[in-house]
C-alpha positions, 0 to 999 in steps of 0.5 A: 518559462523556466524558473529556479524556485527557493529550496530547489537546486534545479530549474523548473517550468511553470507547469512543473511548479504548479503541479508540484504545488498541487502535489503538496496541497492536494495529493499528499493530504489525500493520501494522509486523509485516512491514516498518518504515514511518515512516508507521505508526511515527511519522506516524499517531500524531503526527497523531492527537494533534494532528488530530481528523479523523485521530484519529477516522479511526484510531478507526474503523480500530481498531473495524473491525480489532477486529471482524475480529480478533474479540477480543471486547470489547464497545462500550458503546452500538454495534456495532463496524460502526456505531461505525466508521461513526460515527467515520468520519463524525465524522472527515469532519466535522472534515476539512470544517471544517478546510478552508482552501486556504492551510493548509500541512498540509491536504493531508497531513491529507486524504491520511492520513484518506483512507488510513485510510478506505480501510483501514476500507472494505476491512476491511468488505468495501466495495471500491467505497467503498474504490476511491472513497476511493483515487481521491480520494487519488490525484487529490490526489497527481496534481494536485501530482505528489507521486507523483514522490517514488517516483522519486528521493531524498526529503527526507522519509521520512514523506512518501515512506511516505505517497505509497508507501502510496497507490501500492501500493494504486494498483498493485492497482486494475487487478485490480478495475476496468478503468479502470486505475490513476491514477499512471503510474510506468511512464512515468517508468521508460521515461524515467529509470533509477530504479536510478540513485539506488542506484549502490552497490546497496541498503543496506537493505530500505527501499532495495529496497522503494523501488526495487521500488515503481515496477517493481511498479506497471509489472508490476501495471498491465501484468498488470491490462490483460492480465486484461481482454483478450478471449479469443484473440490480441489485435490489439496482441499484438506491442506487448504482447509488447514491453512485457512484455520491457521490464518483465522486463528491468527486473525482471532489473536489480532482481533482480541488485541485490537478490540481491547485497544479500541475500547480502552482508547476513548481519547483517540483523535478524529483521524485515529478514530476514523482509521480504527473504524476503517481497520475494523471494517477491513478486519471483518471483510477479510475474515468474511473472505477467508471464511467463504473462499473455500465454500461451494457455490450454492444458493444457500451459501450465496444468501448467507454471504450476501447477508453478512456482507450487507451487515458489514457494509451497513455497520461501516456507513458512519 
């Protein structure tokens, strides 16, 4: 059954309508549960109502999310996995037909669809496909150097959130393949003070997240490279040690600012308080990973690492 729903300019089936409702009322709230983001709170829904490619990609993500959650509603004609794939293909078809080099919105639409495709593939466990979509989006960002929005103030919080979402996925790429990440925010950290944009410290959790992003990238990239080192002491150990010390020093700068913000903000909302706690736990975890990624594999080191990890875990259980 095909219907035209208020707010949309195209017909949709009852399955698509139910999935989009699930996307609005379950998927997006889940993505906003820990941290607020203009990307999910505003941009995705707005573009879903105006761009068929984004709409069908959102429906695909909803079907995959529904499958994971196991809430049990049954689609009329398709399994959820097949339905999600079909919706992804429809989205890609609309995206291909939308292509026009001078289209001012094309890049934003392509990036948003690409991000939704990545999440669909991750939920399906198809990490190779997810990485390919990630690489495509990152190449677009790198070509226009849009990733520099992460360093410095941006005129558009929504654009910053979209770029940051790709960068956060890029942070983790070195752990899944030895090719490393595409964006190079640590290079910018070496040549500029990324904290200079916060001369009076952090005024919000979003400020802290934006400052933490480039630093987190540098840490993940370094730890990821160390993960792929052969056994034994590498030939460039001194160089790696110097890089490790540099990144840890930058983490120390961030930690001082973040601790001051945390202690001087007693009236944080429940969500911001939870977001701050998560950021603090993430900070401690990443610092521990940095401190131990070059350690030799012996029992004493393993015991110390385990005890420190247990302390971080226990302090995070609120």
